[in-house]
C-alpha positions in Angstrom: -128.0 92.7 173.4 -129.9 89.4 174.1 -132.2 88.0 171.4 -134.7 85.3 172.3 -136.3 82.6 170.1 -138.9 80.0 170.9 -140.9 77.3 169.2 -142.5 73.9 169.1 -140.6 71.4 167.1 -141.9 68.0 165.8 -140.2 64.7 166.3 -137.6 64.4 163.5 -138.1 68.2 162.8 -135.4 70.7 161.8 -135.8 74.4 162.4 -133.5 77.1 160.9 -132.7 80.2 163.0 -131.7 82.8 160.3 -128.7 84.7 161.7 -126.6 85.4 158.6 -125.9 89.0 157.5 -124.4 90.4 154.3 -121.2 91.5 156.0 -121.0 88.8 158.7 -120.1 91.3 161.4 -122.9 90.3 163.7 -121.9 87.3 165.8 -123.9 85.3 168.4 -123.4 82.9 171.2 -125.9 80.8 173.2 -126.4 82.1 176.7 -129.6 80.1 177.6 -131.3 77.0 176.3 -134.4 75.5 177.8 -136.6 72.6 176.7 -140.0 71.3 177.9 -142.2 68.5 176.6 -145.3 69.6 174.7 -147.5 67.3 176.8 -145.7 66.7 180.2 -146.9 63.5 181.7 -148.8 62.6 178.5 -146.4 60.2 177.1 -143.1 58.6 178.4 -140.2 59.5 176.1 -136.8 61.0 176.0 -136.5 64.2 173.9 -133.1 65.1 172.3 -132.5 68.6 170.9 -129.3 69.3 169.1 -128.0 72.6 167.7 -125.8 72.6 164.6 -123.7 75.3 162.9 -124.0 73.3 159.6 -127.1 72.4 157.6 -125.4 69.4 156.1 -124.3 67.8 159.4 -125.4 64.1 159.5 -127.7 64.5 162.5 -129.4 67.4 160.8 -130.0 65.4 157.6 -131.1 62.3 159.5 -132.3 63.3 163.0 -131.1 60.9 165.7 -131.1 60.4 169.5 -127.3 59.9 169.3 -125.3 62.9 170.5 -121.6 63.2 169.6 -119.7 66.0 171.3 -116.7 65.1 169.1 -118.6 66.6 166.2 -117.4 70.2 165.9 -120.6 71.3 164.2 -122.5 70.6 167.4 -122.8 73.8 169.5 -125.6 72.7 171.9 -127.6 69.8 173.1 -130.4 69.1 175.5 -132.3 66.1 176.8 -135.4 65.8 178.9 -136.8 62.5 180.1 -140.6 62.8 180.2 -142.2 60.0 182.3 -145.9 59.5 182.7 -145.3 57.9 186.1 -146.1 60.7 188.6 -143.5 59.4 191.1 -140.8 60.2 188.5 -141.5 63.9 188.5 -139.8 66.3 188.1 -138.5 65.3 184.7 -134.8 65.0 184.3 -133.2 67.6 182.1 -129.6 68.2 180.9 -128.6 71.2 178.8 -125.1 71.8 177.4 -123.9 74.5 175.0 -120.6 75.7 173.6 -119.2 79.2 174.2 -118.5 79.4 170.5 -119.3 82.6 168.6 -121.0 82.1 165.2 -122.3 84.4 162.5 -124.2 82.1 160.2 -127.6 80.4 160.5 -128.0 77.6 163.0 -130.2 74.5 162.9 -132.2 72.9 165.7 -132.9 69.2 165.4 -135.4 67.2 167.6 -135.7 63.5 168.0 -137.6 61.4 170.5 -137.1 57.8 171.6 -140.0 55.5 170.8 -142.7 58.2 170.2 -143.5 61.1 167.9 -144.1 63.7 170.7 -143.3 67.4 170.1 -140.9 69.6 172.1 -141.1 73.2 173.2 -137.8 75.1 173.2 -136.5 78.5 174.2 -133.1 80.0 173.5 -131.4 83.2 174.2 -128.5 84.4 172.0 -126.1 87.2 172.9 -125.5 89.4 169.9 -121.9 90.5 169.5 -120.3 93.0 167.1 -117.5 91.4 165.2 -114.5 93.0 163.6 -113.9 92.3 159.9 -111.2 89.8 160.8 -113.4 88.0 163.4 -116.2 87.8 160.8 -113.9 86.3 158.2 -112.5 83.7 160.7 -116.1 82.6 161.6 -117.2 82.3 158.0 -114.0 80.4 156.9 -114.4 78.0 159.8 -117.9 77.1 158.6 -116.7 76.7 155.0 -113.9 74.4 156.0 -116.2 72.1 157.9 -118.8 71.9 155.1 -116.2 70.3 152.8 
């Protein structure tokens, strides 16, 4: 089953997608991630959206335009360059996400370069039934990284 989520996130904003369950036997993985400036052509900026498995990840606590794929809590990232110069259209967009299965809440973090513009986002998650062992492994992985 595919579940979809969408929203408008402010510069420096963090949104929580509540996915946790009591037994942890429902897992998810990202199958689609799309971003679009709130005011295309209105202001020149670069929008960065990062998706974290951990609420206490440094880029969640202090949103930044720096993306570090070496950070194991990062499960997705997207950038769109929004340029007011009409000769620069279409805007340049890159979206990358991990094939990782998770069963806890995830956190979307948005930061712009040199502005305070908002960003539209759309994400599809595939819902996966996990065995008891798979659920425990996913939970333990998150707990280890939080410490």
